[in-house]
Each structure stands twice: as C-alpha cells, then as structure tokens.
N, C-alpha and C positions, 0 to 999 in steps of 0.2 A: 730621890728625884733630881734630875739635872735641870737647872734653869738656864734659859737662853736669853742673852742680852745682845741686842743689835747695837753696835757702836759705830757711828759714822763720823770720820774726821780725816781731812786730807793730810794731816800730820801723822802718817802711819806709824812712825817710830814711837809715838805716844801710846798708840793702841797696842803695839807689841809689848811695851813695858807694862801696860795695864793688864794684859792677858796673863802675865806671870802671877799676878795677885788674884785674879778671878778664878783661875784654875784651882787654887788652894781651897776655895769656897764651894767647889762643885758647880761653878757657874761657867757656862761655855760662852765665850765672846765671839760673836759673828761680826766680822770687820768689813767696813765699806769705806772707800776713800773719796766718795762724792755722793751727792744727794740722789741722783738717778739710780745708782747701784743700791743705795740704802733702801729705796722703795721696792726694788726688785727682790732684794733679800727679805724684806719685811713680808711680802706676799708668799714667798717660797718657804721661809723658815718658821713663820708664826712665833716670833719671840715673846717672852714674858715682859720685857721692858726694852725701851729704846733710849740710847744716849746719843744726843745729836749736837754736833758743833754748829754754831750759828753761821760762821763764815766757811762755806764750802763751794767748790765749783759745780756747775750744772744747776743744782737746786740748793738754796741755802736751807739752814735748819728750820726756819720758820715755815718755808714752803713745804718741806717734808712733813713737819708736824701737822700742818693743816690737812694734808692728804691722809695721813694716818688717822687723825681725829674724825674724818668723815666716815670711818668704818670701824674704829676701835677706840676703847678707853683705857688701853694698857698704860702703865706708868711711863712717863717721859721725863728725862732729865736733860736740860740744855747746857751746853758748854759755851762760854763766852770769854774771849780774850780781852775784851774792852772793859768789862766790869762796870758798865754804865747802868744807872738805875733804869733808863729808858728801855734798854735791852731786856733787863730782868722783868720789868713790868709787862712789856709786850709779850715776852715768852710765857709768863704766868697766865696772862689773859688770853693767850692763844691756845691754852690747854696744857701747858707744861706743869709738872708737879713739883719740880725743883730746878735749881740752876747751880752751876759750879763755875767759878772764875778760873781761867788759865793764867799762868801755869799752876798745876795742881799736884798734890801728893796722891799717888795711886791708892794708898791705903785709905785716904779720905773718900775718894771716889767709890771704892768698894763698899765702904761703910754706908754711904748714901744709897747705893744700889740695894744693899741688903735691907736698909730701912724701908724702901719702897716695896720690895718683894715681901717683906713681913706684913705690911699693911694690906696687900691685896691677895697674897697667896699663903699666908701663915708660914713663910720661909723660916726654917730652923726651929719650928715649934711642933709640939706634939699634936697629932690629929685626933687624939682621944678627948674630944670636947663635947659637952652636952648641947642639945638643940636649943635649950633655953639661953645659954650663953651666946650662941651665934645667931639668934633670931631676935630682932628688935621690932616691936610693933607700936604704931601710933595712929589711932583712928583706923583708916583703911590702908595705911602704908605698912609694908613689911620689908625689912632690910635683912637679908641673909648674908652674914659675914663669911660663911664658908664658901658660898658661891660668888660672893661680891656682886649680888644682884639686889635690885629694888623693884617692888611690884606695888601696884595700886589696884585694889579690887581683884587681885589675882592676875593682872596683866603686867608684864615686865615693862619698866620705864627705863629708857636709855639715858644714863647720866654720865657726865665726864668724871674722871677720877677725882678731881677736886670737889665737884658737887657731891659725889659719893662720900668723901671723907668729912665734909661739913655736915651732911645729914647723919652720918654715923656718930659724930661727936654729939650732936644735939639730941638724937633719939636715944643714945646710950646714957644720957644724963637728963632725962625729961624733967622740966621744971627749973633746972639750973640755968642761970643767966651767964652767957659767955660774951666777953668783950670782943671787939674786932681783932685786937692783938692776939687774944687766945685762939680765936678761930683761925687766924692766919698761921700762927705757929703750928697748929695741929694739921691743917690741910696742906701746907707747903713745907713743913719741917724746915723752916728757914727763919732768919731774923726778920722781924716785922718791918715792912716798908711803910713809911709814913704816907699812906695814900688810902684814905677811907673808901674810895671808889672801887678798889680791887675787890674787897670783901662784899661790898654792897651789890656790885654787878653779879657776883656768883650767887648771892642769896636771892636776888631778883630772878635769875635764870632758873634756880632750883624751885622757887615758888611757882613759876610758870609751868613746871612739869608735874608737880605733886599736889598742888592746891586746886580745889574745885573752883575757887574764885581768888586768883592771885592778888587782886586789889584788896580783898578782905580775908587774909589768910587765917586759917584756924589751927594749922600745924606749927609753922614757924612764926613765932610772934616777935615783934620788935618791942624792946623795952626802952623807951625813950631815954636817951642820955647814958644808957648802960651797955646795951648790946642786943643779943638775940637769945631765944630759948625755944625748945620744943614744948608745946603745950601739953599739960597733963589732962587726960580725959576725966571729966567729972563723973563721979559714981552716981 
C-alpha cells in the first residue's frame, strides 16, 4: 500500500529534498507551497498524514490545521522555525500530534512520519493480527485498533488523534497508573513539555466524549498525585 503525505511549506526546496527520502519508504509526498493550496489538495487527495509549516502565506499552519480538524483526525505534524515552547504548545493543543523544529534532517522527518503512520495505520506491520489484540473494551467503550475507531454502546465517537492515543494507552493497560509525563510521551511521541495543563485539557475533553458523567468518571480515573488510569470492571 502506498501512503500519501500532504506536505505544506513555502520553502519548496526543502520539500523536494524530503521527497527523495519519502519515495524510498513507499510514501508519496503531495506538495503545497501555501495554506490555501494545502487545503485544496487535502480535499482532493485525501492524504493519510499532513505535514504543515506554521509560517506560510495565505493561511498559516495553525489555520490549515483548524480547518482539517473540523472534518478529520488524521495525524498532523507541525514544522516550526522558531522553536518556541509557545508555538509547540499551541500546535499540540490545536490538534497536532507532533512538531519538528527547522532546520531539520530529512531522515528524522521521515522517521517521525513513519511513527505516526504506524500508530494509526499499522504502517510496515503485518496485517495478520487477531481480533483480540486489536479490540480493547472497557465498560461500554470499544476501541478498534485496526480501524482506529472508538464506539460507545455501538455508536462511533469522534476523537482527535491525541485523544485516541491517550485512550488506547489507558485501555490497553487497564488498572495501570500513568503519569502525565508518560501519557505525553505516548500521545505526542515527543519530549515532555513541563505544562500540566496540556495533558489535563485532553483528558477532560476525552472524558466529555466517553463518560456518562464527566464530572464523576467511571472509565478514566484520576489517581491523586500520581496520574491517570483506566478502571478495571469489578467482577
């Protein structure tokens, strides 16, 4: 299977160089030099992942990501030349799954792209997997790792990629307590940013979607002073 990555950056020479590396991995790079063109190609090509530079003419990367997130939860990686924590946090809280600071090594970018594709599409892995391995259940919540879907009582719940990864971590290890640092590292595949609010906001949003009563959650429990866990159902 050929995977499609939409890459938007007004520094087109960087995308041309990156394309040499993606081709080796059977990844087709769809290139855009501005935000408006990126959105047009997103609707036309239906890529598996988007790589967005923050500073672009027309629409910046944040604006493009916002429009994409209104209709899709595909993996998104942001490119920033400034390397400021504010940009990184804003990107993550806007729905980005990872960020890369420019200038970058194309091999590093490809590795990060492959990591996101593996998480959502089993990129590079065997498809001969058992239903048990790819189906996680907790109370009335079912997470299907093959389809990357979450349902409650049989009805599909729309989650962002980050929310999905947090839930996958907790449901796949029910009863185990995870710190904010561990959750951040799993969901963002990045070095932990010392900002408790980032993880807390995503946990709160996730609870509002999967819990019957988000103020009194039965699925995602807070363990005071330690972190969070997915509750085990009592027999």
